[in-house]
LODRENLUM-686669 format. One line per 5 residues: for each residue x, y, z of N, C-alpha, C, O. Coordinates in steps of 0.02 Angstrom, whole numbers, plus 50000, padded with zeros to 5 digits. Atoms other than C-alpha are relative to their C-alpha. Example, Ala and Ser with C-alpha at 12.3 -4.5 7.8 and 13.67 -1.06 7.14 Angstrom:
<sites>
50045 49941 50000 50615 49775 50390 50045 50060 50000 50097 50059 50033; 49958 49941 49997 50684 49947 50357 49961 50055 50037 49986 50110 50045
</sites>
This chain:
<sites>
50041 49941 49987 49997 49997 50011 50046 50070 49976 50104 50067 49998; 49974 49951 49997 50058 50170 49955 50002 50040 50056 49964 50015 50097; 49984 49957 49939 50104 50308 50095 49930 50027 50012 49900 50014 50065; 50062 49965 50005 49944 50408 50050 49954 49973 49949 49926 50013 49912; 50029 50022 50057 49858 50299 49936 49914 50028 49982 49886 50016 49929
50065 49973 50015 49679 50388 49956 50006 50069 49975 49961 50095 49942; 49968 49941 50030 49763 50540 49912 50019 50007 49923 50004 50052 49884; 49995 50014 50054 49833 50464 49768 49956 49982 49945 49960 49998 49885; 50075 50021 50040 49660 50378 49711 49968 50075 49978 49940 50074 49924; 50043 49956 50024 49586 50553 49696 50033 50014 49945 49990 50020 49901
49973 49976 50045 49721 50604 49565 49996 49933 49941 50012 49953 49885; 49981 50039 50031 49724 50446 49478 49941 49990 49956 49940 49993 49895; 50056 49991 50046 49539 50429 49445 49972 50042 49956 49930 50028 49914; 50015 49933 50043 49525 50597 49371 50028 49988 49920 50004 50006 49867; 49972 50010 50056 49645 50537 49251 49976 49937 49952 49987 49941 49891
50020 50051 50020 49578 50379 49203 49928 49962 50018 49924 49947 50077; 50042 50047 49962 49411 50278 49223 50015 49922 49986 50021 49893 49932; 49974 50065 50002 49458 50112 49272 49933 49933 50012 49912 49919 50069; 50035 50030 49980 49332 49981 49242 50016 49914 49990 50028 49891 49935; 49986 50077 50004 49358 49786 49277 49960 49955 49983 49926 49930 50028
50064 50041 50021 49246 49677 49173 49990 49947 50031 49938 49918 50017; 50000 50069 49966 49281 49524 49288 50044 50006 50054 50103 49998 50042; 49952 49990 49953 49353 49555 49454 49969 49981 50071 49919 49945 50071; 50029 50040 49925 49317 49515 49654 50016 50063 50032 50066 50097 50019; 49973 49937 49948 49303 49657 49790 49994 49947 50052 49947 49908 50060
49987 50047 49946 49382 49563 49941 50065 50012 50032 50113 50027 49995; 49941 50013 49986 49515 49557 50066 50013 49946 50017 49986 49924 50067; 50003 50072 49992 49578 49389 50049 50058 49985 50052 50082 49929 50060; 49963 50030 49932 49693 49400 50204 49954 50021 50060 49979 50025 50116; 50022 49998 49936 49556 49438 50318 49988 49944 50033 49991 49898 49992
50026 50075 49984 49504 49281 50434 49954 49963 49961 49962 49909 49932; 50062 50026 50041 49341 49260 50360 50024 49966 49930 50022 49906 49919; 49989 50011 50057 49400 49262 50187 50055 49951 50000 50053 49904 49960; 49938 50041 49997 49557 49179 50224 49979 49911 50017 49999 49861 49989; 50039 50058 49999 49456 49040 50291 49943 49951 49969 49923 49896 49988
50041 50013 50058 49341 49010 50155 50040 49977 49920 50014 49944 49874; 49978 49995 50074 49471 49019 50003 50021 49917 49993 50049 49907 49939; 49985 50072 50038 49502 48821 49987 49919 49989 49973 49913 49951 49925; 50060 50018 50037 49312 48817 49944 49989 49995 49921 50020 50026 49877; 50002 50003 50087 49253 48765 49771 49983 50044 49980 50003 50054 49923
50010 49943 50040 49182 48921 49740 49975 50047 50059 49929 50025 50094; 50007 49954 49957 49176 49077 49857 49935 50036 50005 49915 50046 49947; 50082 49954 50011 49003 49173 49878 50011 50061 50044 50059 50075 50079; 49986 49942 49975 48954 49335 49935 50007 49994 50084 50039 50037 50115; 49983 50000 49932 48951 49284 50114 50060 49966 50033 50063 49949 50092
49934 50019 49993 49134 49220 50100 50062 50049 49991 50122 50038 50000; 49943 49953 50016 49214 49386 50048 49987 50046 50063 49933 50049 50091; 49994 49939 49954 49263 49529 50175 50011 50064 49978 50068 50081 49960; 50000 49945 50038 49220 49691 50115 50012 50069 50075 49970 50102 50104; 49982 49959 49934 49324 49798 50266 50027 50066 49984 50013 50095 49932
49970 49924 50012 49414 49960 50276 50050 49984 49956 50054 50022 49907; 49933 50003 50050 49572 49895 50185 49968 49974 49930 49998 49995 49880; 50024 50003 50058 49464 49827 50047 49965 50045 49969 49957 50037 49908; 50021 49927 50042 49385 49990 50000 50050 50045 49999 50055 50079 49948; 49940 49950 50001 49533 50095 50044 50031 49987 49935 50036 50027 49889
49957 50016 50058 49633 49991 49923 49969 49999 49920 49992 50021 49867; 50051 49988 50063 49492 49969 49793 50002 50097 49988 50007 50111 49929; 50003 49925 50008 49489 50175 49800 50079 50019 49972 50096 50053 49924; 49931 49974 50008 49666 50195 49798 50023 49970 49932 50066 50000 49898; 49969 50033 50067 49696 50080 49645 49977 50046 49950 50007 50035 49897
50047 49962 50050 49591 50202 49540 49941 49963 49968 49914 49988 49919; 50056 50027 50024 49452 50074 49513 49942 50041 49996 49927 50081 50041; 50080 49977 50011 49287 50131 49454 49948 49968 50000 49895 49984 50028; 50062 50064 49985 49184 49985 49438 50024 49942 49993 50084 49938 49979; 49964 50078 49999 49209 49795 49439 49924 49972 49990 49875 49995 50019
50038 50054 50020 49095 49670 49373 50003 49937 50049 50044 49897 50028; 49992 50051 49959 49078 49538 49514 49977 49936 49983 49926 49941 49948; 50031 50072 50002 49042 49343 49505 49949 50001 50074 49965 50011 50133; 50052 50010 49940 48857 49315 49599 49985 49947 49978 50005 49928 49923; 50024 50048 50026 48770 49171 49598 50022 49940 50008 50072 49934 50044
49992 50055 50012 48773 49002 49568 50069 49988 49935 50064 50011 49878; 49957 50014 50051 48947 48935 49476 49986 49920 49976 49965 49889 49927; 49995 50094 50003 48962 48749 49515 49969 49982 50077 49942 50028 50109; 50028 50025 49939 48907 48645 49680 49937 49964 50005 49900 49949 49959; 50060 50055 49995 48779 48543 49751 49940 50051 50034 49884 50027 50043
50075 49966 50001 48657 48695 49802 49956 50013 49942 49970 50018 49883; 50053 49969 50057 48504 48744 49717 50025 50071 49960 50031 50125 49990; 49974 49954 50046 48566 48853 49569 49942 50065 50018 49961 50123 50027; 50050 49918 50011 48405 48983 49577 49994 50021 50071 49999 50081 50082; 50003 49969 49948 48385 48991 49751 50073 50004 50039 50068 50030 50095
49947 49959 49966 48565 49018 49809 50028 50057 49939 50077 50090 49958; 50000 49951 50030 48574 49136 49667 49956 50052 50035 49985 50104 50051; 50049 49969 49986 48427 49216 49729 50034 50046 50071 50044 50107 50078; 49973 49995 49914 48498 49222 49921 50078 50046 49973 50089 50099 50002; 49939 49969 50013 48671 49284 49844 49985 50073 49968 50026 50116 49985
50035 49920 50021 48589 49451 49764 49990 50033 50060 50017 50087 50071; 50036 49967 49948 48496 49481 49927 50067 50022 50054 50070 50075 50085; 49935 49985 49958 48683 49461 50024 50040 50057 49964 50066 50102 49997; 49960 49936 50035 48767 49580 49895 49959 50062 50007 49992 50113 50019; 50041 49935 49992 48622 49714 49907 49996 50017 50064 49979 50075 50076
49968 49978 49951 48668 49701 50087 50050 50039 50018 50053 50082 50062; 49923 49997 49993 48837 49722 50074 50007 50084 49962 50044 50126 49986; 50001 49944 50034 48813 49871 49958 49969 50059 50043 50002 50109 50057; 50042 49970 49951 48683 49953 50068 50035 50014 50075 50024 50061 50113; 49955 49977 49913 48803 49942 50237 50060 50040 49983 50098 50061 50027
49927 49971 50022 48945 50024 50132 49980 50037 49936 50005 50027 49881; 50019 49962 50050 48848 50153 50033 50036 50076 49986 50023 50113 49938; 49953 49963 50026 48973 50277 50040 50055 50005 49942 50078 50050 49908; 49944 50026 50038 49097 50175 49950 49972 49975 49941 49993 49994 49887; 50024 50036 50064 48999 50069 49833 49946 50004 49989 49904 50012 50033
50093 49990 50035 48838 50079 49713 49996 49941 49962 50045 49915 49935; 50024 50049 50050 48751 49951 49623 49997 50044 49923 49973 50101 49921; 49990 49992 50090 48775 49981 49416 49933 49965 49975 49913 49911 49996; 50056 50025 50020 48622 49958 49324 49995 50028 49901 49972 50001 49850; 49993 49975 50073 48664 50081 49168 50062 50019 50001 50103 50012 50046
49934 49985 50028 48799 50145 49078 50014 50076 50046 50065 50097 50071; 49966 49925 49963 48769 50328 49159 50008 49988 50076 50028 50032 50114; 49983 50033 49916 48780 50232 49335 50075 50009 49998 50103 50045 50039; 49919 49995 49991 48971 50212 49289 50024 50064 50008 50058 50078 50057; 49963 49945 49994 49016 50382 49251 49976 50033 50076 50022 50057 50109
50032 49975 49942 48896 50441 49414 50054 49984 50045 50087 50029 50073; 49964 50027 49957 48998 50326 49512 50080 50033 50002 50112 50046 50053; 49927 49965 50001 49171 50400 49453 49991 50088 50025 50033 50118 50059; 50018 49942 49972 49099 50567 49489 49989 50011 50065 50007 50063 50093; 50009 50000 49920 49048 50531 49663 50063 49976 50026 50060 49986 50086
49965 50052 49971 49196 50431 49705 49999 49952 50032 50034 49935 50079; 50018 50069 49956 49120 50279 49747 49992 49954 49923 49982 49967 49863; 49966 50063 50048 49159 50111 49667 49923 49954 49964 49887 49912 49991; 50057 50060 50015 49021 50032 49547 50005 49930 49997 50049 49897 49970; 49995 50098 49999 48978 49844 49576 49944 50006 49951 49895 50042 49959
50022 50032 50041 48913 49772 49424 49985 49926 50015 50029 49884 50023; 49999 50076 49975 48815 49607 49465 49996 49954 49937 49959 49961 49888; 49993 50057 50064 48851 49469 49348 50006 49921 50036 50014 49906 50095; 50016 50075 49994 48835 49271 49326 50073 49991 49963 50095 50030 49921; 49949 50041 50028 48987 49170 49282 49966 49928 49967 50003 49888 49937
50029 50071 50016 48860 49016 49239 49923 50027 49995 49909 50076 50030; 50059 49985 50011 48674 49031 49182 49958 49960 50017 49898 49973 50012; 50033 50046 49957 48630 48872 49272 49923 50022 50033 49870 49991 50034; 50062 49994 49952 48507 48960 49377 49947 50013 49972 49892 50008 50000; 50072 50000 50041 48391 48993 49242 49962 49930 49997 49906 49926 49973
50041 50046 50022 48350 48816 49246 49974 49977 49940 50015 49967 49895; 50016 49993 50077 48240 48787 49097 49937 50051 49990 49893 50047 49947; 50056 49927 50012 48128 48951 49119 50034 50060 49998 50059 50091 50046; 49987 49939 50022 48175 49090 49015 49971 50066 50022 49997 50120 50007; 50028 49933 49961 48062 49218 49111 50053 50011 50062 50046 50068 50083
49965 50000 49940 48192 49199 49262 50050 50063 49967 50076 50102 50008; 49953 49936 50030 48299 49334 49144 49972 50048 50015 50008 50095 50033; 50033 49938 49982 48176 49452 49177 49995 50011 50074 49996 50067 50099; 49988 49999 49913 48176 49402 49375 50061 50033 50007 50059 50084 50042; 49957 49983 49955 48358 49429 49389 50014 50070 49962 50053 50105 49995
49999 49931 50021 48354 49597 49274 49968 50044 50050 49988 50101 50063; 50037 49957 49950 48239 49658 49399 50038 50013 50058 50034 50068 50085; 49961 49984 49944 48360 49632 49540 50059 50015 49983 50108 49999 50017; 49923 49965 50006 48499 49718 49455 50063 49958 49970 50120 49981 49973; 49946 50034 50046 48602 49590 49355 50010 50028 49942 49959 50040 49909
49997 49970 50058 48673 49663 49213 50062 49950 49947 50077 49971 49891; 49951 50041 50039 48805 49527 49140 49978 49927 50024 49972 49904 50081; 50019 50081 49990 48754 49340 49107 50053 49951 49961 50039 49932 49904; 49951 50050 50019 48895 49228 49069 49962 49939 49983 49933 49911 50029; 50028 50062 49994 48822 49073 48982 50010 49944 50013 49966 49903 50026
49972 50057 49976 48931 48947 49019 50059 49995 50047 50102 50036 50031; 49947 50004 49987 49062 48896 49135 50043 49943 49976 50015 49910 49932; 49986 50048 50035 49182 48767 49092 49973 49934 49973 49995 49905 49924; 50019 50051 50027 49081 48628 49081 49939 50020 49947 49925 50077 49930; 50063 49985 50049 48927 48609 48960 49937 50004 50050 49938 49974 50104
50058 49980 49961 48758 48667 49031 49934 49991 49946 49940 49968 49889; 50052 50029 50030 48578 48653 48977 50011 50080 49928 49964 50079 49888; 50014 49931 50047 48611 48843 48848 50074 49973 49953 50082 50002 49899; 49946 50001 50038 48786 48765 48780 50056 49971 50021 50069 49977 50081; 49922 50019 49969 48959 48687 48797 50052 50066 50022 50059 50121 49996
49950 49955 49971 49095 48766 48907 50067 49989 49959 50066 49948 49913; 49938 50012 50028 49270 48770 48848 50027 49938 50028 50084 49935 50004; 49974 50054 49983 49315 48606 48927 49963 49943 49976 49986 49888 49990; 50045 50038 50032 49182 48515 48838 50032 49973 49919 50034 50005 49867; 49957 50003 50062 49278 48411 48707 49951 49998 49934 49976 50008 49879
50048 50007 50052 49119 48391 48596 49981 50079 49975 49929 50081 49942; 50004 49930 50013 49112 48573 48563 49943 50015 49956 49953 50049 49905; 50060 49993 50042 48927 48567 48493 49983 50070 49996 49957 50084 49942; 50044 49933 50017 48873 48749 48510 49950 50006 50056 49950 49979 50111; 50035 49985 49949 48738 48817 48585 49913 49942 49999 49892 49916 49947
50059 50040 50010 48570 48716 48618 49931 50051 49990 49934 50111 50001; 50055 49968 50022 48396 48771 48568 49970 50062 50076 49940 50116 50073; 50012 49964 49945 48376 48837 48746 50036 50053 50004 50010 50106 50019; 49955 49931 49993 48531 48953 48744 49986 50029 49951 49994 50089 49962; 50027 49932 50052 48467 49038 48579 49948 50038 50029 49943 50099 50030
50059 49963 49969 48309 49062 48668 50021 50057 50055 49998 50114 50054; 49972 49973 49944 48402 49123 48825 50032 50072 49958 50018 50131 49970; 49973 49927 50035 48502 49243 48702 49953 50054 49981 49963 50111 50003; 50047 49968 50020 48359 49316 48627 49970 50030 50057 49966 50091 50051; 50026 49966 49947 48279 49355 48795 50057 50037 50030 50040 50087 50062
49961 49937 49957 48442 49441 48865 50002 50049 49950 50021 50105 49966; 49992 49935 50044 48435 49545 48712 49942 50040 50002 49941 50101 49989; 50064 49951 49995 48249 49587 48740 50022 50057 50069 50012 50118 50072; 50001 49961 49939 48302 49636 48920 50058 50054 50011 50063 50092 50059; 49959 49964 50014 48445 49722 48862 50076 49971 50059 50101 50010 50101
49955 50024 49946 48581 49627 48970 50057 49962 49966 50052 49928 49914; 49934 50012 50045 48757 49586 48925 50020 49911 49990 50037 49877 50039; 49980 50075 50011 48794 49401 48851 50056 50010 49991 50080 50051 49952; 49925 50022 49974 48958 49345 48911 50015 49935 49983 49985 49884 50001; 49975 50073 50035 49058 49214 48812 50051 49975 50035 50076 49923 50013
49943 50036 49980 49194 49181 48927 49993 49931 50023 49939 49900 50029; 50006 50080 49982 49239 49010 48980 49949 49951 49934 49932 49894 49947; 50046 50030 50022 49127 48961 48833 50039 49949 49947 50100 49952 49945; 49975 50058 50076 49170 48825 48679 50007 50041 49948 49966 50086 49943; 50016 49982 50063 49207 48880 48521 49945 50004 49970 49919 50060 49974
50063 50005 50027 49060 48838 48434 49943 50064 50033 49917 50115 50011; 50049 49946 49968 48953 48916 48571 50009 50059 49998 49961 50095 49984; 49969 49936 50024 49061 49070 48560 49975 50039 49921 49953 50096 49914; 50027 49984 50066 49019 49084 48373 49944 50013 49986 49925 50064 49958; 50080 50014 50006 48851 49040 48370 49979 50053 50028 49950 50096 49994
50033 49946 49965 48807 49157 48498 50006 50074 49980 49961 50115 49990; 49976 49938 50023 48898 49309 48426 49978 50002 49937 49968 50061 49921; 50034 49984 50043 48830 49284 48271 49902 50003 49993 49868 50023 49945; 50069 49994 50008 48641 49265 48322 49972 50053 50043 49916 50076 50030; 49996 49942 49967 48651 49398 48448 49972 50077 49963 49995 50105 49913
50034 49934 50048 48539 49558 48403 50043 50055 50025 50051 50105 49989; 49953 49962 49987 48658 49647 48498 50072 49985 50035 50088 49930 50058; 49917 50024 49997 48843 49651 48535 50002 49974 50061 49971 49997 50109; 49981 50044 49953 48912 49518 48644 50068 50019 50033 50112 50052 50005; 49922 49991 49988 49060 49521 48750 50048 49927 50038 50020 49878 50063
49960 50055 49969 49206 49402 48816 50030 50026 50053 50088 50044 50045; 49969 49949 49938 49240 49487 48989 50067 49996 50034 50099 50043 50060; 49930 50012 49986 49399 49390 49032 50021 49939 49960 49989 49887 49959; 49975 50041 50042 49496 49298 48920 50088 50008 49971 50116 50062 49977; 49955 49975 50022 49661 49280 48844 50015 49985 49923 49961 49980 49892
49995 50002 50089 49721 49256 48648 50031 49931 49985 50090 49923 50003; 49985 50059 50003 49736 49076 48600 50060 49989 49950 50094 49939 49948; 49955 50009 50047 49849 49125 48456 50074 50003 50024 50122 49987 49989; 49944 49985 49966 49980 49166 48583 50010 49935 50056 50067 49918 50074; 50004 50040 49957 49928 49028 48707 49947 49949 49991 49889 49957 50008
50063 50045 50019 49840 48874 48649 49969 49975 50055 49991 49918 50064; 50040 50024 49936 49737 48836 48801 49915 49999 49993 49893 50054 49976; 50069 49989 50006 49541 48802 48795 49976 50053 50026 49927 50072 49994; 50008 49939 49959 49522 48953 48911 50012 50064 49966 49987 50114 49992; 49984 49947 50034 49591 49075 48776 49948 49992 49945 49910 49945 49937
50054 49983 50066 49491 49143 48619 50040 49994 49940 50087 50034 49936; 49985 49992 50074 49539 49109 48442 49993 50057 49974 49952 50096 49998; 50001 49920 50028 49569 49265 48332 49932 49998 49968 49898 50049 49966; 50074 49999 50035 49402 49202 48239 49950 50019 50051 49904 50047 50023; 50038 50001 49953 49304 49216 48403 50023 50072 50012 49976 50112 50016
49996 49922 49976 49384 49389 48445 49981 50043 49942 49945 50091 49954; 50020 49954 50045 49363 49467 48284 49919 50006 49979 49895 50056 49952; 50064 49995 50009 49186 49425 48268 49974 50023 50048 49929 50062 50034; 50026 49949 49950 49145 49490 48438 50018 50069 49993 49976 50108 50015; 49983 49939 50006 49230 49646 48400 49958 50028 49934 49933 50084 49928
50023 49962 50089 49165 49666 48204 49924 50026 50016 49897 50076 49993; 50075 49982 49982 48986 49659 48288 49980 50040 50074 49931 50031 50110; 50004 49949 49951 49016 49797 48419 50002 49978 50067 49975 50006 50115; 49981 50019 49930 49069 49703 48556 50070 49997 50048 50118 50031 50029; 49957 49980 49954 49188 49687 48700 50048 49930 50023 50020 49878 50038
49973 50037 49976 49345 49589 48748 50041 50023 50052 50066 50080 50047; 49987 49990 49929 49412 49582 48930 50066 49971 49992 50055 49920 49959; 49928 50047 49988 49610 49508 48945 50004 50006 50066 49998 50058 50098; 49996 50018 49905 49630 49426 49130 50072 49990 50017 50115 49958 49987; 49932 50011 49964 49771 49435 49229 50016 49923 50034 50039 49919 50091
49991 50079 49990 49784 49232 49239 50043 49969 49977 50078 49998 49935; 49946 50046 49999 49897 49091 49230 49978 49987 49925 50031 50004 49899; 50017 50011 50040 49816 49049 49061 50037 50041 49941 50023 50023 49884; 49983 49947 50046 49911 49193 48961 50085 49970 49988 50126 50006 49959; 49938 50024 50009 50076 49070 48965 49978 49922 50003 49927 49898 50026
50012 50089 50013 50091 48876 48928 50039 49983 50066 50016 49933 50095; 49981 50009 49931 50196 48876 49089 49952 50014 50063 49964 50002 50122; 50049 49971 49929 50052 48942 49200 50036 50045 50045 50004 50061 50096; 49970 49953 49958 50180 49058 49279 50007 50082 49968 50055 50118 49952; 49993 49919 50057 50111 49227 49190 50039 50038 50024 50064 50019 50077
49970 49959 49976 50201 49376 49211 49959 50067 49972 49904 50061 49944; 50050 49934 50017 50134 49559 49175 50021 50014 49936 49985 50049 49902; 49999 49969 50068 50225 49577 49011 49951 49942 49943 49935 49953 49885; 50046 50041 50030 50118 49422 48960 49928 50026 49990 49895 50012 49940; 50044 49950 49999 49975 49542 49008 49994 50037 49930 49950 50036 49887
49984 49951 50057 50044 49659 48887 49998 49978 49939 49968 50010 49895; 49990 50048 50067 50078 49539 48748 49924 49982 49977 49909 49993 49919; 50067 50005 50024 49890 49489 48743 49959 50042 49990 49919 50040 49944; 50037 49934 50026 49817 49645 48753 50023 50037 49938 49986 50072 49902; 49985 49968 50065 49912 49703 48617 49985 49961 49952 49967 49991 49901
50019 50035 50060 49878 49553 48504 49919 50018 49983 49890 50030 49930; 50091 49988 50011 49679 49577 48559 50002 50062 49968 49948 50070 49939; 50018 49942 50022 49709 49756 48496 50012 49990 49925 49973 50004 49880; 50006 50007 50083 49775 49713 48333 49940 49954 49973 49903 49971 49927; 50071 50037 50037 49641 49574 48300 49940 50034 50021 49894 50018 49984
50087 49978 50000 49476 49673 48367 50009 50063 49982 49960 50085 49952; 50013 49930 50000 49533 49859 48357 50019 50020 50069 50014 49982 50117; 50001 49972 49934 49575 49976 48494 49952 50025 50038 49958 50043 50096; 50080 49986 49968 49386 50018 48523 49977 49938 50028 49917 49939 50042; 50047 50065 49991 49348 49836 48574 50034 49965 50064 50005 49918 50091
49970 50047 49968 49475 49776 48696 50013 50044 50081 50030 50103 50082; 49981 49976 49933 49497 49805 48902 50023 49953 50035 50060 49912 50009; 49976 50038 49948 49529 49717 49048 49934 49970 50041 49878 49996 50049; 50043 50045 49950 49445 49576 49162 50031 49962 50036 50021 49902 50028; 49958 50025 49975 49571 49540 49279 49996 49930 50025 50041 49888 50019
50022 50052 49975 49473 49408 49365 50035 49991 50077 50048 49936 50102; 49967 50014 49937 49551 49437 49529 49993 50083 50038 49971 50132 50008; 50032 49963 49949 49534 49558 49684 50059 50076 49998 50113 50075 49968; 49943 49950 50008 49632 49721 49699 50047 49992 50068 50106 50007 50062; 49959 50012 49948 49700 49684 49871 50039 49934 49993 50008 49881 49987
49935 50056 50007 49852 49563 49859 49988 49946 50062 49960 49969 50112; 49992 50036 49959 49864 49416 49961 50078 50012 50025 50128 50025 49991; 49931 49967 49955 50005 49453 50091 50053 49929 50001 50110 49928 49980; 49955 50056 49976 50072 49280 50143 49989 49941 49928 49941 49903 49922; 50009 50040 50062 50099 49186 49972 50012 49922 50021 49979 49878 49993
49987 50054 49983 50169 49039 50057 49950 49953 50045 49945 49892 50048; 50059 50040 49973 50028 49000 50162 49939 49999 49952 49903 49952 49968; 50026 50006 50052 49920 49024 50017 49994 49934 49971 49940 49906 49962; 49979 50069 50038 49985 48867 49936 49953 49948 50021 49924 49913 49980; 50059 50036 49974 49871 48774 50046 49959 49983 49990 49939 49925 49983
50068 49991 50028 49725 48842 50003 49992 49987 49932 49936 49968 49914; 50005 50005 50063 49767 48831 49823 50002 49939 49980 49984 49924 49923; 49994 50086 50013 49797 48639 49835 49950 49994 50015 49918 49974 49966; 50066 50022 49983 49640 48619 49920 49944 50029 49939 49896 49992 49935; 50049 49960 50034 49533 48732 49789 50020 49962 49939 49971 49947 49905
49987 50039 50073 49625 48636 49630 49967 49945 50021 49913 49933 49993; 50025 50061 50001 49590 48476 49703 49914 50009 49987 49886 49989 49936; 50078 49993 49992 49402 48516 49737 49973 50022 49931 49914 50009 49920; 50027 49977 50056 49388 48598 49557 50005 49926 49949 49967 49911 49903; 49994 50063 50035 49451 48426 49492 49961 49950 50011 49951 49906 49968
50051 50054 49983 49335 48322 49579 49932 50006 49983 49886 49965 49983; 50080 49986 50021 49190 48415 49524 49994 50007 49931 49941 50015 49900; 49992 50002 50086 49255 48416 49341 50000 50092 49976 49979 50119 49925; 50018 49918 50017 49260 48611 49344 50062 50025 49985 50063 50083 49963; 49944 49964 50025 49432 48642 49310 50014 50005 49934 49975 49979 49894
49982 49978 50058 49527 48705 49162 50064 49971 49985 50105 49956 50028; 49909 50012 50017 49691 48654 49059 50034 50068 50028 50015 50126 50026; 49960 49935 49982 49819 48759 49129 50002 50021 50080 50032 50069 50103; 50013 49979 49922 49765 48749 49326 50047 49964 50009 50075 49933 49964; 49966 50031 49959 49867 48680 49456 50024 50010 50053 50037 50069 50064
49994 49971 49929 49910 48671 49631 50069 50040 50009 50083 50070 50061; 49932 49970 50013 50080 48739 49584 49980 50068 49970 50033 50097 49958; 50034 49963 50047 49988 48872 49493 49968 50066 50028 49908 50067 50040; 50068 49948 49982 49924 49036 49547 49960 50030 49964 49984 50051 49911; 50043 49978 50043 49783 49099 49479 49996 50077 50010 49952 50106 50040
49988 49941 49997 49839 49261 49464 50061 50015 49962 50091 49968 49936; 49939 49986 50033 49991 49374 49385 50030 50024 50064 50013 50077 50089; 49953 49981 49941 50116 49376 49536 50025 50080 49996 50015 50120 50041; 49963 49944 49999 50204 49524 49483 49955 50076 49976 49977 50133 49968; 50038 49949 50016 50039 49621 49435 49938 50002 50045 49891 50011 50007
50042 50006 49962 49914 49614 49574 50020 50078 50061 50064 50120 50055; 50004 49943 49946 49880 49744 49741 49988 50074 49956 49975 50085 49897; 50027 49925 50000 49850 49922 49736 50023 50036 49950 49997 50084 49922; 49969 49953 50061 49964 49974 49612 49990 49963 49940 50028 49985 49896; 50004 50039 50041 49910 49843 49489 49985 50032 49925 50001 50004 49873
50026 49973 50067 49832 49970 49353 50053 50049 49988 50067 50063 49930; 49953 49944 50036 49968 50108 49363 50064 49948 49970 50098 49971 49924; 49948 50018 50020 50101 49966 49340 49979 49978 49916 50022 49972 49872; 50045 50019 50091 49978 49918 49158 50018 50060 49980 50061 50058 49936; 49990 49916 50027 49991 50106 49126 50066 50001 49980 50077 50018 49922
49932 49983 49998 50177 50108 49147 50023 49952 49942 50047 49980 49893; 49989 50054 50053 50206 49939 49033 49966 50009 49928 49989 49985 49877; 50022 49996 50071 50091 49991 48895 50028 50065 49975 50032 50079 49915; 49972 49924 50025 50163 50164 48888 50078 49978 49979 50100 49999 49926; 49949 50031 50029 50329 50075 48874 50005 49971 49941 50054 49979 49905
50034 50031 50060 50246 49976 48738 49986 50048 49941 49981 50032 49882; 50008 49941 50076 50220 50147 48629 49926 50012 50010 49896 50046 49968; 50082 49984 50004 50032 50151 48687 49984 50084 50012 49998 50099 50070; 50026 49950 49987 49971 50330 48683 49949 50005 50055 49912 49958 50064; 50051 49994 49948 49864 50399 48829 49919 49991 49980 49878 49969 50019
50073 50014 50014 49698 50395 48733 49987 49928 49978 49931 49906 49985; 50023 50068 50008 49709 50220 48679 50009 49957 50071 49964 49917 50087; 49995 50018 49925 49776 50167 48863 49930 50020 50044 49907 49975 50079; 50084 49976 49987 49598 50255 48920 49957 49961 49981 49910 49950 50019; 50053 50032 50039 49505 50157 48810 50011 49927 50019 49960 49894 50009
49985 50051 49984 49582 49998 48868 49979 49990 50074 49950 49940 50093; 50003 50003 49943 49577 50039 49043 49909 50002 50023 49887 49968 50069; 50073 49996 49983 49375 50085 49046 49956 50026 49953 49895 50020 49957; 50038 49961 50055 49325 50181 48898 49960 49934 49967 49898 49931 49969; 50021 50048 50060 49283 50041 48791 49949 49946 50039 49905 49917 50007
50049 50034 49966 49189 49945 48916 49930 50041 50031 49874 50019 50044; 50048 49928 49996 49093 50117 48955 49949 49995 49941 49889 49987 49948; 50018 49990 50061 49060 50128 48768 49944 49945 49998 49884 49956 49998; 50038 50069 50003 49001 49934 48761 49924 49995 50032 49873 49971 50006; 50045 49999 49964 48888 49961 48898 49942 50048 49986 49885 50040 50006
50036 49939 50031 48812 50113 48824 49963 49963 49936 49910 49991 49924; 50026 50023 50047 48760 50010 48678 49959 49931 50015 49932 49899 49970; 50035 50063 49983 48683 49860 48777 49945 50025 50039 49886 50022 50023; 50051 49986 49941 48613 49934 48947 49950 50057 49970 49945 50111 50000; 50063 49956 50033 48474 50026 48844 49933 49987 50018 49920 49927 50022
50070 50020 49986 48292 50031 48887 49955 50008 49936 49895 49993 49938
</sites>
């Protein structure tokens, strides 16, 4: 943490709108969060929104973040669990209203920046909570959900995930859900989807779609990354691609900050500079004790493998983040590296948040 992070943040947020297309609000070092770190999936009840969480999020310059709530995997009832998790997050936001605010519209993103609050976007990383009832899209829309990722790594009732070897594309129900999401002006997120699911969804959607957290398969051939064909199609239809700070950016799994820049640069070359941003898939607050964390990591990886939910590239010796691009200075460091790469300030501004805000403007209309 910097010597005076909140003072630094005031200047930093005036310079750039920073929108994390998929991230986490949590202090992973807090006893409650640390105790649940080995779980298959952490829910709203497992995170810690304390003074450090909020101070470091502000200090990082973060304007808004799309969080994962609701069912992703596990043995709970997907629909009931998701409704409960939304209630949990509503309570978190109400209890911390001076610092965080729910985002429903693109205008809310800009208002959050003006108010010095952190916008929280409600998003799913699996649409299983819909069951077989497409009208639940309407229910979740009314409750404030704004991003719906169709699949996780496995196949579900909508389509195939990235780890489904049959790569069959969308189901009839998946096509129906996309049309309903379009009707309700919610984001269709194709992260974790199989290649055919992604391509088909991007083609049939009446509104632009997104891949909120991914890497480029042309650079690292792993299932969680997207091909140039997928990236190009999503961008060509007015969509958005967020590059993650994840181990899948390199075949070894030990990704570095320079790998993040390489994948951003490749995505910009494929998609154009108006369609690329960041979706780190991690928190601002860094884990302090990495040695102690390894035990939790091994437990979580084992549980994910047992559940059939892990992806190629995961491992108990592979951190699910980029070690030298984390903590309160992660966005400043990314700016420095992009500047070193020759990126001018207006392009960096787009990547950090403007592109996501513009994409939200195209989708979140009434």
